[in-house]
N, CA, C and O atoms as a Maestro MAE file, in Angstrom:
{
 s_m_m2io_version
 :::
 2.0.0
}

f_m_ct {
 s_m_title
 :::
 protein
 m_atom[316] {
  # First column is atom index #
  i_m_mmod_type
  r_m_x_coord
  r_m_y_coord
  r_m_z_coord
  i_m_residue_number
  s_m_chain_name
  s_m_pdb_residue_name
  s_m_pdb_atom_name
  i_m_atomic_number
  :::
  1 25 -35.142 8.623 0.086 1 A "MET " " N  " 7
  2 3 -36.583 8.802 0.018 1 A "MET " " CA " 6
  3 2 -37.131 8.063 -1.203 1 A "MET " " C  " 6
  4 15 -37.825 8.628 -2.048 1 A "MET " " O  " 8
  5 25 -36.791 6.795 -1.254 2 A "ALA " " N  " 7
  6 3 -37.192 5.954 -2.384 2 A "ALA " " CA " 6
  7 2 -38.706 5.813 -2.477 2 A "ALA " " C  " 6
  8 15 -39.251 5.624 -3.564 2 A "ALA " " O  " 8
  9 25 -39.389 5.907 -1.325 3 A "ASP " " N  " 7
  10 3 -40.842 5.777 -1.363 3 A "ASP " " CA " 6
  11 2 -41.491 6.936 -2.116 3 A "ASP " " C  " 6
  12 15 -42.533 6.746 -2.744 3 A "ASP " " O  " 8
  13 25 -40.905 8.123 -2.070 4 A "LEU " " N  " 7
  14 3 -41.426 9.256 -2.843 4 A "LEU " " CA " 6
  15 2 -41.215 9.017 -4.333 4 A "LEU " " C  " 6
  16 15 -42.080 9.337 -5.148 4 A "LEU " " O  " 8
  17 25 -40.075 8.460 -4.680 5 A "LYS " " N  " 7
  18 3 -39.789 8.142 -6.082 5 A "LYS " " CA " 6
  19 2 -40.829 7.158 -6.603 5 A "LYS " " C  " 6
  20 15 -41.355 7.322 -7.704 5 A "LYS " " O  " 8
  21 25 -41.121 6.138 -5.805 6 A "GLU " " N  " 7
  22 3 -42.120 5.144 -6.194 6 A "GLU " " CA " 6
  23 2 -43.508 5.765 -6.302 6 A "GLU " " C  " 6
  24 15 -44.286 5.400 -7.183 6 A "GLU " " O  " 8
  25 25 -43.818 6.703 -5.411 7 A "LEU " " N  " 7
  26 3 -45.109 7.388 -5.447 7 A "LEU " " CA " 6
  27 2 -45.257 8.184 -6.744 7 A "LEU " " C  " 6
  28 15 -46.299 8.124 -7.396 7 A "LEU " " O  " 8
  29 25 -44.223 8.921 -7.111 8 A "ILE " " N  " 7
  30 3 -44.264 9.707 -8.345 8 A "ILE " " CA " 6
  31 2 -44.433 8.790 -9.552 8 A "ILE " " C  " 6
  32 15 -45.231 9.073 -10.446 8 A "ILE " " O  " 8
  33 25 -43.682 7.692 -9.576 9 A "GLU " " N  " 7
  34 3 -43.798 6.723 -10.673 9 A "GLU " " CA " 6
  35 2 -45.212 6.154 -10.754 9 A "GLU " " C  " 6
  36 15 -45.784 6.045 -11.838 9 A "GLU " " O  " 8
  37 25 -45.763 5.797 -9.612 10 A "TYR " " N  " 7
  38 3 -47.105 5.208 -9.565 10 A "TYR " " CA " 6
  39 2 -48.146 6.172 -10.129 10 A "TYR " " C  " 6
  40 15 -48.972 5.789 -10.957 10 A "TYR " " O  " 8
  41 25 -48.101 7.422 -9.674 11 A "VAL " " N  " 7
  42 3 -49.080 8.425 -10.123 11 A "VAL " " CA " 6
  43 2 -48.906 8.689 -11.615 11 A "VAL " " C  " 6
  44 15 -49.887 8.728 -12.357 11 A "VAL " " O  " 8
  45 25 -47.665 8.871 -12.058 12 A "ALA " " N  " 7
  46 3 -47.414 9.168 -13.473 12 A "ALA " " CA " 6
  47 2 -47.866 8.018 -14.371 12 A "ALA " " C  " 6
  48 15 -48.470 8.247 -15.419 12 A "ALA " " O  " 8
  49 25 -47.573 6.778 -13.960 13 A "LYS " " N  " 7
  50 3 -47.960 5.617 -14.768 13 A "LYS " " CA " 6
  51 2 -49.473 5.489 -14.879 13 A "LYS " " C  " 6
  52 15 -49.986 4.999 -15.884 13 A "LYS " " O  " 8
  53 25 -50.191 5.931 -13.837 14 A "ALA " " N  " 7
  54 3 -51.646 5.864 -13.873 14 A "ALA " " CA " 6
  55 2 -52.231 6.904 -14.829 14 A "ALA " " C  " 6
  56 15 -53.354 6.744 -15.308 14 A "ALA " " O  " 8
  57 25 -51.480 7.959 -15.105 15 A "LEU " " N  " 7
  58 3 -51.984 9.052 -15.935 15 A "LEU " " CA " 6
  59 2 -51.699 8.890 -17.423 15 A "LEU " " C  " 6
  60 15 -52.470 9.376 -18.250 15 A "LEU " " O  " 8
  61 25 -50.617 8.224 -17.775 16 A "VAL " " N  " 7
  62 3 -50.147 8.213 -19.162 16 A "VAL " " CA " 6
  63 2 -50.640 7.003 -19.951 16 A "VAL " " C  " 6
  64 15 -51.148 6.034 -19.387 16 A "VAL " " O  " 8
  65 25 -50.475 7.088 -21.281 17 A "ASP " " N  " 7
  66 3 -50.851 5.974 -22.167 17 A "ASP " " CA " 6
  67 2 -49.746 4.920 -22.248 17 A "ASP " " C  " 6
  68 15 -50.025 3.740 -22.460 17 A "ASP " " O  " 8
  69 25 -48.488 5.347 -22.078 18 A "ASN " " N  " 7
  70 3 -47.343 4.436 -22.172 18 A "ASN " " CA " 6
  71 2 -46.614 4.365 -20.827 18 A "ASN " " C  " 6
  72 15 -45.578 5.009 -20.662 18 A "ASN " " O  " 8
  73 25 -47.128 3.601 -19.868 19 A "PRO " " N  " 7
  74 3 -46.497 3.554 -18.542 19 A "PRO " " CA " 6
  75 2 -45.079 2.981 -18.549 19 A "PRO " " C  " 6
  76 15 -44.306 3.244 -17.627 19 A "PRO " " O  " 8
  77 25 -44.729 2.206 -19.570 20 A "ASP " " N  " 7
  78 3 -43.377 1.636 -19.639 20 A "ASP " " CA " 6
  79 2 -42.314 2.703 -19.880 20 A "ASP " " C  " 6
  80 15 -41.141 2.484 -19.578 20 A "ASP " " O  " 8
  81 25 -42.708 3.852 -20.418 21 A "LEU " " N  " 7
  82 3 -41.755 4.909 -20.742 21 A "LEU " " CA " 6
  83 2 -41.579 5.925 -19.610 21 A "LEU " " C  " 6
  84 15 -40.829 6.890 -19.758 21 A "LEU " " O  " 8
  85 25 -42.257 5.717 -18.494 22 A "VAL " " N  " 7
  86 3 -42.133 6.629 -17.350 22 A "VAL " " CA " 6
  87 2 -40.846 6.311 -16.595 22 A "VAL " " C  " 6
  88 15 -40.574 5.156 -16.267 22 A "VAL " " O  " 8
  89 25 -40.054 7.358 -16.324 23 A "SER " " N  " 7
  90 3 -38.856 7.158 -15.503 23 A "SER " " CA " 6
  91 2 -38.691 8.340 -14.565 23 A "SER " " C  " 6
  92 15 -38.933 9.488 -14.938 23 A "SER " " O  " 8
  93 25 -38.277 8.041 -13.345 24 A "VAL " " N  " 7
  94 3 -38.059 9.072 -12.329 24 A "VAL " " CA " 6
  95 2 -36.619 8.948 -11.851 24 A "VAL " " C  " 6
  96 15 -36.168 7.868 -11.470 24 A "VAL " " O  " 8
  97 25 -35.905 10.073 -11.878 25 A "THR " " N  " 7
  98 3 -34.527 10.123 -11.401 25 A "THR " " CA " 6
  99 2 -34.495 10.946 -10.125 25 A "THR " " C  " 6
  100 15 -35.060 12.038 -10.064 25 A "THR " " O  " 8
  101 25 -33.838 10.421 -9.118 26 A "GLU " " N  " 7
  102 3 -33.745 11.104 -7.822 26 A "GLU " " CA " 6
  103 2 -32.358 11.725 -7.689 26 A "GLU " " C  " 6
  104 15 -31.348 11.033 -7.817 26 A "GLU " " O  " 8
  105 25 -32.313 13.038 -7.429 27 A "ILE " " N  " 7
  106 3 -31.048 13.737 -7.239 27 A "ILE " " CA " 6
  107 2 -31.037 14.268 -5.806 27 A "ILE " " C  " 6
  108 15 -31.620 15.316 -5.529 27 A "ILE " " O  " 8
  109 25 -30.376 13.549 -4.891 28 A "PRO " " N  " 7
  110 3 -30.396 13.964 -3.494 28 A "PRO " " CA " 6
  111 2 -29.477 15.161 -3.236 28 A "PRO " " C  " 6
  112 15 -28.399 15.282 -3.818 28 A "PRO " " O  " 8
  113 25 -29.935 16.024 -2.357 29 A "GLY " " N  " 7
  114 3 -29.129 17.154 -1.909 29 A "GLY " " CA " 6
  115 2 -29.113 17.153 -0.396 29 A "GLY " " C  " 6
  116 15 -29.618 16.225 0.237 29 A "GLY " " O  " 8
  117 25 -28.538 18.187 0.182 30 A "GLU " " N  " 7
  118 3 -28.446 18.241 1.638 30 A "GLU " " CA " 6
  119 2 -29.831 18.346 2.288 30 A "GLU " " C  " 6
  120 15 -30.174 17.558 3.169 30 A "GLU " " O  " 8
  121 25 -30.617 19.325 1.843 31 A "LYS " " N  " 7
  122 3 -31.958 19.498 2.404 31 A "LYS " " CA " 6
  123 2 -33.058 19.328 1.369 31 A "LYS " " C  " 6
  124 15 -34.230 19.188 1.721 31 A "LYS " " O  " 8
  125 25 -32.687 19.339 0.103 32 A "THR " " N  " 7
  126 3 -33.665 19.255 -0.979 32 A "THR " " CA " 6
  127 2 -33.379 18.041 -1.847 32 A "THR " " C  " 6
  128 15 -32.226 17.741 -2.157 32 A "THR " " O  " 8
  129 25 -34.441 17.348 -2.235 33 A "VAL " " N  " 7
  130 3 -34.322 16.230 -3.162 33 A "VAL " " CA " 6
  131 2 -35.058 16.631 -4.435 33 A "VAL " " C  " 6
  132 15 -36.216 17.047 -4.392 33 A "VAL " " O  " 8
  133 25 -34.373 16.499 -5.567 34 A "ILE " " N  " 7
  134 3 -34.984 16.842 -6.850 34 A "ILE " " CA " 6
  135 2 -35.362 15.547 -7.554 34 A "ILE " " C  " 6
  136 15 -34.560 14.618 -7.650 34 A "ILE " " O  " 8
  137 25 -36.586 15.501 -8.040 35 A "TYR " " N  " 7
  138 3 -37.061 14.351 -8.803 35 A "TYR " " CA " 6
  139 2 -37.301 14.803 -10.232 35 A "TYR " " C  " 6
  140 15 -38.041 15.758 -10.469 35 A "TYR " " O  " 8
  141 25 -36.683 14.124 -11.182 36 A "GLU " " N  " 7
  142 3 -36.881 14.416 -12.594 36 A "GLU " " CA " 6
  143 2 -37.778 13.346 -13.188 36 A "GLU " " C  " 6
  144 15 -37.453 12.159 -13.159 36 A "GLU " " O  " 8
  145 25 -38.901 13.771 -13.722 37 A "LEU " " N  " 7
  146 3 -39.886 12.858 -14.301 37 A "LEU " " CA " 6
  147 2 -39.838 12.962 -15.817 37 A "LEU " " C  " 6
  148 15 -39.977 14.048 -16.381 37 A "LEU " " O  " 8
  149 25 -39.641 11.822 -16.470 38 A "LYS " " N  " 7
  150 3 -39.667 11.759 -17.929 38 A "LYS " " CA " 6
  151 2 -40.784 10.818 -18.338 38 A "LYS " " C  " 6
  152 15 -40.942 9.740 -17.766 38 A "LYS " " O  " 8
  153 25 -41.558 11.234 -19.333 39 A "VAL " " N  " 7
  154 3 -42.639 10.391 -19.853 39 A "VAL " " CA " 6
  155 2 -42.471 10.254 -21.359 39 A "VAL " " C  " 6
  156 15 -41.674 10.961 -21.976 39 A "VAL " " O  " 8
  157 25 -43.226 9.343 -21.934 40 A "GLY " " N  " 7
  158 3 -43.143 9.108 -23.368 40 A "GLY " " CA " 6
  159 2 -43.716 10.258 -24.176 40 A "GLY " " C  " 6
  160 15 -44.419 11.123 -23.654 40 A "GLY " " O  " 8
  161 25 -43.400 10.246 -25.456 41 A "GLU " " N  " 7
  162 3 -43.869 11.278 -26.364 41 A "GLU " " CA " 6
  163 2 -45.399 11.288 -26.409 41 A "GLU " " C  " 6
  164 15 -46.026 10.238 -26.550 41 A "GLU " " O  " 8
  165 25 -45.981 12.448 -26.291 42 A "GLY " " N  " 7
  166 3 -47.434 12.569 -26.318 42 A "GLY " " CA " 6
  167 2 -48.084 12.462 -24.951 42 A "GLY " " C  " 6
  168 15 -49.273 12.752 -24.814 42 A "GLY " " O  " 8
  169 25 -47.333 12.051 -23.931 43 A "ASP " " N  " 7
  170 3 -47.899 11.903 -22.590 43 A "ASP " " CA " 6
  171 2 -47.613 13.100 -21.683 43 A "ASP " " C  " 6
  172 15 -48.128 13.171 -20.567 43 A "ASP " " O  " 8
  173 25 -46.803 14.028 -22.155 44 A "LEU " " N  " 7
  174 3 -46.421 15.169 -21.325 44 A "LEU " " CA " 6
  175 2 -47.646 15.972 -20.883 44 A "LEU " " C  " 6
  176 15 -47.739 16.390 -19.729 44 A "LEU " " O  " 8
  177 25 -48.573 16.180 -21.798 45 A "GLY " " N  " 7
  178 3 -49.781 16.947 -21.484 45 A "GLY " " CA " 6
  179 2 -50.648 16.282 -20.425 45 A "GLY " " C  " 6
  180 15 -51.310 16.964 -19.643 45 A "GLY " " O  " 8
  181 25 -50.646 14.951 -20.399 46 A "LYS " " N  " 7
  182 3 -51.452 14.225 -19.411 46 A "LYS " " CA " 6
  183 2 -50.892 14.398 -18.004 46 A "LYS " " C  " 6
  184 15 -51.646 14.452 -17.032 46 A "LYS " " O  " 8
  185 25 -49.562 14.485 -17.896 47 A "VAL " " N  " 7
  186 3 -48.926 14.644 -16.589 47 A "VAL " " CA " 6
  187 2 -49.035 16.093 -16.101 47 A "VAL " " C  " 6
  188 15 -49.189 16.345 -14.906 47 A "VAL " " O  " 8
  189 25 -48.954 17.035 -17.036 48 A "ILE " " N  " 7
  190 3 -49.043 18.448 -16.660 48 A "ILE " " CA " 6
  191 2 -50.495 18.841 -16.388 48 A "ILE " " C  " 6
  192 15 -50.777 19.556 -15.426 48 A "ILE " " O  " 8
  193 25 -51.399 18.382 -17.219 49 A "GLY " " N  " 7
  194 3 -52.811 18.670 -17.020 49 A "GLY " " CA " 6
  195 2 -53.200 20.045 -17.523 49 A "GLY " " C  " 6
  196 15 -52.356 20.856 -17.904 49 A "GLY " " O  " 8
  197 25 -54.484 20.281 -17.513 50 A "ARG " " N  " 7
  198 3 -55.012 21.566 -17.981 50 A "ARG " " CA " 6
  199 2 -54.562 22.673 -17.031 50 A "ARG " " C  " 6
  200 15 -54.798 22.607 -15.825 50 A "ARG " " O  " 8
  201 25 -53.920 23.678 -17.587 51 A "GLU " " N  " 7
  202 3 -53.379 24.814 -16.828 51 A "GLU " " CA " 6
  203 2 -52.401 24.370 -15.733 51 A "GLU " " C  " 6
  204 15 -52.197 25.090 -14.756 51 A "GLU " " O  " 8
  205 25 -51.804 23.200 -15.893 52 A "GLY " " N  " 7
  206 3 -50.808 22.719 -14.945 52 A "GLY " " CA " 6
  207 2 -51.373 22.201 -13.636 52 A "GLY " " C  " 6
  208 15 -50.638 22.023 -12.665 52 A "GLY " " O  " 8
  209 25 -52.668 21.961 -13.605 53 A "LYS " " N  " 7
  210 3 -53.311 21.552 -12.352 53 A "LYS " " CA " 6
  211 2 -52.859 20.168 -11.878 53 A "LYS " " C  " 6
  212 15 -52.675 19.958 -10.679 53 A "LYS " " O  " 8
  213 25 -52.680 19.232 -12.799 54 A "THR " " N  " 7
  214 3 -52.249 17.886 -12.408 54 A "THR " " CA " 6
  215 2 -50.832 17.916 -11.855 54 A "THR " " C  " 6
  216 15 -50.547 17.297 -10.830 54 A "THR " " O  " 8
  217 25 -49.941 18.640 -12.540 55 A "ALA " " N  " 7
  218 3 -48.557 18.752 -12.075 55 A "ALA " " CA " 6
  219 2 -48.514 19.427 -10.702 55 A "ALA " " C  " 6
  220 15 -47.737 19.026 -9.835 55 A "ALA " " O  " 8
  221 25 -49.332 20.429 -10.510 56 A "LYS " " N  " 7
  222 3 -49.369 21.131 -9.219 56 A "LYS " " CA " 6
  223 2 -49.843 20.193 -8.111 56 A "LYS " " C  " 6
  224 15 -49.323 20.232 -6.996 56 A "LYS " " O  " 8
  225 25 -50.824 19.357 -8.417 57 A "ALA " " N  " 7
  226 3 -51.335 18.404 -7.431 57 A "ALA " " CA " 6
  227 2 -50.269 17.380 -7.047 57 A "ALA " " C  " 6
  228 15 -50.116 17.050 -5.871 57 A "ALA " " O  " 8
  229 25 -49.531 16.876 -8.040 58 A "ILE " " N  " 7
  230 3 -48.458 15.911 -7.761 58 A "ILE " " CA " 6
  231 2 -47.394 16.576 -6.895 58 A "ILE " " C  " 6
  232 15 -46.902 15.974 -5.940 58 A "ILE " " O  " 8
  233 25 -47.038 17.816 -7.226 59 A "ARG " " N  " 7
  234 3 -46.019 18.542 -6.451 59 A "ARG " " CA " 6
  235 2 -46.477 18.764 -5.012 59 A "ARG " " C  " 6
  236 15 -45.674 18.672 -4.083 59 A "ARG " " O  " 8
  237 25 -47.748 19.054 -4.826 60 A "THR " " N  " 7
  238 3 -48.292 19.259 -3.477 60 A "THR " " CA " 6
  239 2 -48.181 17.984 -2.652 60 A "THR " " C  " 6
  240 15 -47.802 18.035 -1.481 60 A "THR " " O  " 8
  241 25 -48.508 16.842 -3.251 61 A "ILE " " N  " 7
  242 3 -48.447 15.562 -2.548 61 A "ILE " " CA " 6
  243 2 -47.015 15.238 -2.136 61 A "ILE " " C  " 6
  244 15 -46.775 14.857 -0.990 61 A "ILE " " O  " 8
  245 25 -46.056 15.385 -3.061 62 A "ILE " " N  " 7
  246 3 -44.680 15.016 -2.705 62 A "ILE " " CA " 6
  247 2 -44.069 16.012 -1.728 62 A "ILE " " C  " 6
  248 15 -43.237 15.638 -0.901 62 A "ILE " " O  " 8
  249 25 -44.475 17.280 -1.814 63 A "SER " " N  " 7
  250 3 -43.975 18.268 -0.849 63 A "SER " " CA " 6
  251 2 -44.438 17.931 0.559 63 A "SER " " C  " 6
  252 15 -43.664 17.998 1.514 63 A "SER " " O  " 8
  253 25 -45.706 17.569 0.677 64 A "ALA " " N  " 7
  254 3 -46.250 17.219 1.989 64 A "ALA " " CA " 6
  255 2 -45.577 15.960 2.537 64 A "ALA " " C  " 6
  256 15 -45.263 15.896 3.726 64 A "ALA " " O  " 8
  257 25 -45.357 14.974 1.695 65 A "ALA " " N  " 7
  258 3 -44.712 13.735 2.133 65 A "ALA " " CA " 6
  259 2 -43.262 13.995 2.534 65 A "ALA " " C  " 6
  260 15 -42.774 13.409 3.500 65 A "ALA " " O  " 8
  261 25 -42.573 14.862 1.806 66 A "ALA " " N  " 7
  262 3 -41.174 15.167 2.107 66 A "ALA " " CA " 6
  263 2 -41.059 15.957 3.413 66 A "ALA " " C  " 6
  264 15 -40.116 15.752 4.178 66 A "ALA " " O  " 8
  265 25 -42.003 16.850 3.669 67 A "MET " " N  " 7
  266 3 -41.970 17.640 4.905 67 A "MET " " CA " 6
  267 2 -42.061 16.759 6.138 67 A "MET " " C  " 6
  268 15 -41.474 17.074 7.173 67 A "MET " " O  " 8
  269 25 -42.794 15.660 6.035 68 A "LYS " " N  " 7
  270 3 -42.891 14.718 7.155 68 A "LYS " " CA " 6
  271 2 -41.527 14.150 7.510 68 A "LYS " " C  " 6
  272 15 -41.275 13.782 8.657 68 A "LYS " " O  " 8
  273 25 -40.641 14.081 6.502 69 A "LYS " " N  " 7
  274 3 -39.305 13.544 6.715 69 A "LYS " " CA " 6
  275 2 -38.276 14.656 6.943 69 A "LYS " " C  " 6
  276 15 -37.077 14.391 7.022 69 A "LYS " " O  " 8
  277 25 -38.750 15.898 7.048 70 A "GLY " " N  " 7
  278 3 -37.854 17.016 7.297 70 A "GLY " " CA " 6
  279 2 -37.027 17.430 6.095 70 A "GLY " " C  " 6
  280 15 -35.971 18.045 6.244 70 A "GLY " " O  " 8
  281 25 -37.496 17.101 4.921 71 A "LYS " " N  " 7
  282 3 -36.793 17.456 3.681 71 A "LYS " " CA " 6
  283 2 -37.696 18.320 2.811 71 A "LYS " " C  " 6
  284 15 -38.850 18.585 3.146 71 A "LYS " " O  " 8
  285 25 -37.139 18.749 1.690 72 A "ARG " " N  " 7
  286 3 -37.891 19.506 0.702 72 A "ARG " " CA " 6
  287 2 -37.773 18.749 -0.612 72 A "ARG " " C  " 6
  288 15 -36.681 18.310 -0.974 72 A "ARG " " O  " 8
  289 25 -38.863 18.589 -1.320 73 A "ALA " " N  " 7
  290 3 -38.853 17.857 -2.583 73 A "ALA " " CA " 6
  291 2 -39.294 18.767 -3.717 73 A "ALA " " C  " 6
  292 15 -40.239 19.544 -3.581 73 A "ALA " " O  " 8
  293 25 -38.594 18.655 -4.834 74 A "VAL " " N  " 7
  294 3 -38.911 19.440 -6.018 74 A "VAL " " CA " 6
  295 2 -39.122 18.462 -7.166 74 A "VAL " " C  " 6
  296 15 -38.321 17.550 -7.372 74 A "VAL " " O  " 8
  297 25 -40.215 18.659 -7.919 75 A "LEU " " N  " 7
  298 3 -40.494 17.802 -9.066 75 A "LEU " " CA " 6
  299 2 -40.269 18.609 -10.336 75 A "LEU " " C  " 6
  300 15 -40.866 19.667 -10.529 75 A "LEU " " O  " 8
  301 25 -39.394 18.092 -11.200 76 A "GLU " " N  " 7
  302 3 -39.170 18.691 -12.507 76 A "GLU " " CA " 6
  303 2 -39.677 17.710 -13.549 76 A "GLU " " C  " 6
  304 15 -39.301 16.538 -13.554 76 A "GLU " " O  " 8
  305 25 -40.528 18.202 -14.425 77 A "ILE " " N  " 7
  306 3 -41.073 17.360 -15.490 77 A "ILE " " CA " 6
  307 2 -40.305 17.693 -16.761 77 A "ILE " " C  " 6
  308 15 -40.367 18.816 -17.260 77 A "ILE " " O  " 8
  309 25 -39.581 16.707 -17.279 78 A "LEU " " N  " 7
  310 3 -38.714 16.913 -18.442 78 A "LEU " " CA " 6
  311 2 -39.389 16.422 -19.714 78 A "LEU " " C  " 6
  312 15 -40.186 15.484 -19.701 78 A "LEU " " O  " 8
  313 25 -39.049 17.076 -20.799 79 A "GLU " " N  " 7
  314 3 -39.601 16.653 -22.102 79 A "GLU " " CA " 6
  315 2 -38.760 15.552 -22.687 79 A "GLU " " C  " 6
  316 15 -39.056 15.061 -23.776 79 A "GLU " " O  " 8
  :::
 }
 m_bond[315] {
  # First column is bond index #
  i_m_from
  i_m_to
  i_m_order
  :::
  1 1 2 1
  2 2 3 1
  3 3 4 2
  4 3 5 1
  5 5 6 1
  6 6 7 1
  7 7 8 2
  8 7 9 1
  9 9 10 1
  10 10 11 1
  11 11 12 2
  12 11 13 1
  13 13 14 1
  14 14 15 1
  15 15 16 2
  16 15 17 1
  17 17 18 1
  18 18 19 1
  19 19 20 2
  20 19 21 1
  21 21 22 1
  22 22 23 1
  23 23 24 2
  24 23 25 1
  25 25 26 1
  26 26 27 1
  27 27 28 2
  28 27 29 1
  29 29 30 1
  30 30 31 1
  31 31 32 2
  32 31 33 1
  33 33 34 1
  34 34 35 1
  35 35 36 2
  36 35 37 1
  37 37 38 1
  38 38 39 1
  39 39 40 2
  40 39 41 1
  41 41 42 1
  42 42 43 1
  43 43 44 2
  44 43 45 1
  45 45 46 1
  46 46 47 1
  47 47 48 2
  48 47 49 1
  49 49 50 1
  50 50 51 1
  51 51 52 2
  52 51 53 1
  53 53 54 1
  54 54 55 1
  55 55 56 2
  56 55 57 1
  57 57 58 1
  58 58 59 1
  59 59 60 2
  60 59 61 1
  61 61 62 1
  62 62 63 1
  63 63 64 2
  64 63 65 1
  65 65 66 1
  66 66 67 1
  67 67 68 2
  68 67 69 1
  69 69 70 1
  70 70 71 1
  71 71 72 2
  72 71 73 1
  73 73 74 1
  74 74 75 1
  75 75 76 2
  76 75 77 1
  77 77 78 1
  78 78 79 1
  79 79 80 2
  80 79 81 1
  81 81 82 1
  82 82 83 1
  83 83 84 2
  84 83 85 1
  85 85 86 1
  86 86 87 1
  87 87 88 2
  88 87 89 1
  89 89 90 1
  90 90 91 1
  91 91 92 2
  92 91 93 1
  93 93 94 1
  94 94 95 1
  95 95 96 2
  96 95 97 1
  97 97 98 1
  98 98 99 1
  99 99 100 2
  100 99 101 1
  101 101 102 1
  102 102 103 1
  103 103 104 2
  104 103 105 1
  105 105 106 1
  106 106 107 1
  107 107 108 2
  108 107 109 1
  109 109 110 1
  110 110 111 1
  111 111 112 2
  112 111 113 1
  113 113 114 1
  114 114 115 1
  115 115 116 2
  116 115 117 1
  117 117 118 1
  118 118 119 1
  119 119 120 2
  120 119 121 1
  121 121 122 1
  122 122 123 1
  123 123 124 2
  124 123 125 1
  125 125 126 1
  126 126 127 1
  127 127 128 2
  128 127 129 1
  129 129 130 1
  130 130 131 1
  131 131 132 2
  132 131 133 1
  133 133 134 1
  134 134 135 1
  135 135 136 2
  136 135 137 1
  137 137 138 1
  138 138 139 1
  139 139 140 2
  140 139 141 1
  141 141 142 1
  142 142 143 1
  143 143 144 2
  144 143 145 1
  145 145 146 1
  146 146 147 1
  147 147 148 2
  148 147 149 1
  149 149 150 1
  150 150 151 1
  151 151 152 2
  152 151 153 1
  153 153 154 1
  154 154 155 1
  155 155 156 2
  156 155 157 1
  157 157 158 1
  158 158 159 1
  159 159 160 2
  160 159 161 1
  161 161 162 1
  162 162 163 1
  163 163 164 2
  164 163 165 1
  165 165 166 1
  166 166 167 1
  167 167 168 2
  168 167 169 1
  169 169 170 1
  170 170 171 1
  171 171 172 2
  172 171 173 1
  173 173 174 1
  174 174 175 1
  175 175 176 2
  176 175 177 1
  177 177 178 1
  178 178 179 1
  179 179 180 2
  180 179 181 1
  181 181 182 1
  182 182 183 1
  183 183 184 2
  184 183 185 1
  185 185 186 1
  186 186 187 1
  187 187 188 2
  188 187 189 1
  189 189 190 1
  190 190 191 1
  191 191 192 2
  192 191 193 1
  193 193 194 1
  194 194 195 1
  195 195 196 2
  196 195 197 1
  197 197 198 1
  198 198 199 1
  199 199 200 2
  200 199 201 1
  201 201 202 1
  202 202 203 1
  203 203 204 2
  204 203 205 1
  205 205 206 1
  206 206 207 1
  207 207 208 2
  208 207 209 1
  209 209 210 1
  210 210 211 1
  211 211 212 2
  212 211 213 1
  213 213 214 1
  214 214 215 1
  215 215 216 2
  216 215 217 1
  217 217 218 1
  218 218 219 1
  219 219 220 2
  220 219 221 1
  221 221 222 1
  222 222 223 1
  223 223 224 2
  224 223 225 1
  225 225 226 1
  226 226 227 1
  227 227 228 2
  228 227 229 1
  229 229 230 1
  230 230 231 1
  231 231 232 2
  232 231 233 1
  233 233 234 1
  234 234 235 1
  235 235 236 2
  236 235 237 1
  237 237 238 1
  238 238 239 1
  239 239 240 2
  240 239 241 1
  241 241 242 1
  242 242 243 1
  243 243 244 2
  244 243 245 1
  245 245 246 1
  246 246 247 1
  247 247 248 2
  248 247 249 1
  249 249 250 1
  250 250 251 1
  251 251 252 2
  252 251 253 1
  253 253 254 1
  254 254 255 1
  255 255 256 2
  256 255 257 1
  257 257 258 1
  258 258 259 1
  259 259 260 2
  260 259 261 1
  261 261 262 1
  262 262 263 1
  263 263 264 2
  264 263 265 1
  265 265 266 1
  266 266 267 1
  267 267 268 2
  268 267 269 1
  269 269 270 1
  270 270 271 1
  271 271 272 2
  272 271 273 1
  273 273 274 1
  274 274 275 1
  275 275 276 2
  276 275 277 1
  277 277 278 1
  278 278 279 1
  279 279 280 2
  280 279 281 1
  281 281 282 1
  282 282 283 1
  283 283 284 2
  284 283 285 1
  285 285 286 1
  286 286 287 1
  287 287 288 2
  288 287 289 1
  289 289 290 1
  290 290 291 1
  291 291 292 2
  292 291 293 1
  293 293 294 1
  294 294 295 1
  295 295 296 2
  296 295 297 1
  297 297 298 1
  298 298 299 1
  299 299 300 2
  300 299 301 1
  301 301 302 1
  302 302 303 1
  303 303 304 2
  304 303 305 1
  305 305 306 1
  306 306 307 1
  307 307 308 2
  308 307 309 1
  309 309 310 1
  310 310 311 1
  311 311 312 2
  312 311 313 1
  313 313 314 1
  314 314 315 1
  315 315 316 2
  :::
 }
}
């Protein structure tokens, strides 16, 4: 599901001040794919958003896209 990885990277890079420091790691499982998002120092708040609303929106988008493929996607935002 490389297209989901690219989608997460695209959205994260649009939100942060240092897009070069954005990295997404894909950990495939049998039915669930885990995506680990790392951003540069000081950009974590921009990806999470006020009260976590931005992070929730990103998770909603990738969950919906993954369901179309019969999988489950989980986004973990790492410091």
